[in-house]
SEDREN-264188 format. One record per residue (C-alpha): residue in one letter; x, y, z. Coordinates in steps of 0.05 Angstrom, whole numbers, plus 5000, padded with zeros to 4 digits. Layout:
<atoms>
aXYZ
...
</atoms>
This chain:
<atoms>
m500649945007
d503550734983
n503751155048
s505251735004
k502352405026
l499652864980
i503553434953
s499754054929
a504554314867
i502355144853
i502855394778
p501456054764
v500956144691
y500656804652
k503256994584
v507256224575
e505455924526
r512955884499
y513855454556
l506755174597
n508154514564
q515254444585
c514054594655
i507154114664
s510853534637
s517053644684
i512353674733
i508253064726
n513352614698
q516752754770
t518552044799
y513752234861
q506652124834
n501852334887
l500352954868
e495653464859
i497254024808
i494654664811
l495655064758
v492255784769
d491056214700
d490956874726
g487257124663
s492256954615
p490957434544
d493656784498
n494155954491
c494855884565
p487755824596
k486155284530
m492554954545
c491754844611
d484854614604
e487554094558
w493053884602
a486653764659
k483553254604
k489852894606
d492552834671
s485952764730
r491952994785
i490653754746
k485954224767
v485854854739
v483555554771
h480856134723
k482056864751
s481457494738
n488457794730
g491458004794
g498957794786
l503457224809
s501857384891
d494757434882
a495656644822
r499256394885
n494056504938
a489156224897
g492655644889
l494155614966
d486555654980
i484555044958
a490454604962
k488753934988
g496353695000
e499953645073
y505153925017
i506454514986
a511454634934
f510755344890
v512955314807
d513855854755
s510655674701
d516455894645
d520555464703
y522054734701
i524554164754
a527853554760
p524752844753
l525852764829
m526153424854
i518853324889
k520852594922
t527752834947
l524953464974
y518752955006
t524352415027
v529452925062
a522453285093
e520052555130
k526852425143
n529152895178
q521853165206
s523653845162
d517554365158
i520754555097
v526154295054
e529454794999
c534754504943
n539854854897
y538055114827
c540855244760
l539655934726
f538755904645
s537456334585
e531056474553
n533756124488
d538255614516
e534754974536
v541554594556
v542354634625
t547854344666
i545853904718
n549553764787
n545953224831
t552252874855
h551053364922
h548053014979
l550353445029
v544553525072
k544454115131
n539654175185
l537554825220
n532754985276
k528155665264
s532756245291
e539255805248
a535155855193
l532556595194
e539456795207
e542356465143
l535656765102
i537757425119
k544557425119
e543657105048
r548556525048
t546655875054
l537756005045
k534156524992
h528156784991
v524756474937
v518756124941
w519355554888
n526555154912
k522454924972
l516654414996
y513154595053
r509254365110
k502654525097
n500954765166
v507955295166
l502955635109
l496455665143
n496156415168
l500656625111
r499156895045
f503457264983
e501858084987
v497858204935
g500658764879
k507158724907
l513858594869
h518658244899
e513257814936
d517857354950
t522157705000
f514657745041
f513657225048
t519456785063
y522157055132
k514756955155
a513956155130
f520756075160
n517456325233
n513455785228
c517555265220
s521554775288
a526654555231
i529554695158
t532854265106
k538054535065
i540353995012
e545354184958
n542353784901
q540454324827
l533254014829
y530254714802
f531255014734
y530455804736
r528856184664
q532856824661
r527257134614
t528357834592
d520358034589
s518557814657
i517558324711
m524658164746
g527558214675
t525458984659
k528859624665
f528060004740
s522160294750
l519860454828
r515959784830
n523959504857
l522460074907
d518259564945
s523659034949
l526259625003
e519359575047
a519758885048
r526958785078
q524759355124
n518758995150
i523358495164
y529458905202
q523059165239
f520658365261
t528258195282
k528258765326
e522658575347
n523557795350
y530657765342
p535058175363
a541957895349
l539657865282
s538058495272
s544358935247
s543858405194
a536858545166
q540059275168
e546159205139
k542058885076
l536559355075
l541360005069
l545059665024
n537859494987
c538460264978
l544760254957
y543259864900
l537160144875
g539760864883
q545160504833
m539960324785
a534860814786
l542661264762
l542560794726
t535661014688
k538261754665
d530861934673
d531062514722
q524162504741
l524661744751
i529961874792
e527062444831
q521962024847
a526761414864
f530261824911
i524662134950
k522561504973
i530761184974
n532961765027
d526761805073
i527160965090
y534961005088
k535861635141
k529961275182
n533760675185
y541060735191
k539861295254
y536360795286
q543060375310
r549660535275
p551159885225
v555359345259
c558859215198
a566959085166
f569759915163
k569859875082
y561859895085
q560660395139
i564760875098
w559560605055
y554260795095
f556461445117
v557061755054
g551061445041
l548161985099
i551262515072
s548362495006
l544961934977
k544662064911
w553262284910
c554561564940
c550261174888
n553861624831
i560761464870
r559560694873
n557460744798
k563561064765
l568160544814
e563760004777
v561359714861
g556259394886
f553158994809
</atoms>
């Protein structure tokens, strides 16, 4: 008798007809078969809605949700609302996953009683389908909640992205993605980690992330990119209240993100956009710098102090020196 637990794979679908078949094929052909595959058509204006329905006719495990366009977060939330699995996985519809991904993450989760298991991923261009798959490493790193949050906030072993992970459903019950935000994963992942007791990282490269020039993240700088500052400011406030030992690291990541986004804004050469961006970046930078002096390497303290004097000047210097890219 098969005692494997049902796993729900949530796939938001929007304007990806070129890539959708590859993504769905990689999921239905998983070596782990006890799956609920939720395709959320987020009001896609192309052939994707029809493609989703055709796939559902071929595989009884596939459920299709058709909804008006609400963005990636809204589509994921729609999937979470109906997911029946004891575990949840997220897959972006222009990516694909290795045949062993679900089984590997599930096996590790059950063996280690982990609430979240994260694997490594491989980046590839939209026209380059040749990917080097490295599944020879089997290092397993088990972490408690505070250890995992430290790795996440410092962006070392663990990453903010949600799609290279398997989650026990209970850690997501009170969580939903923030609708209308860019960098929605950064708003979400630290909260999921905070609901956990144990988190595991494995080295296997099992997720394949397509870098598209026409994707939301692939487009040039806009004011929407500043959503990441709000997310990192939330993380900083969260650590001050709940994990004071991590607050300095969260503060440094926030300040560094301010400098990076200021540099990106300057590269647009759009005076109006630059002015609007720096109004918000300056406000966040000064407010969060003055709360406590950053504890970090001396060279970064110098940059952060120069940024306090004039953030735009600091970012201009960094661009000229090609620092921070």
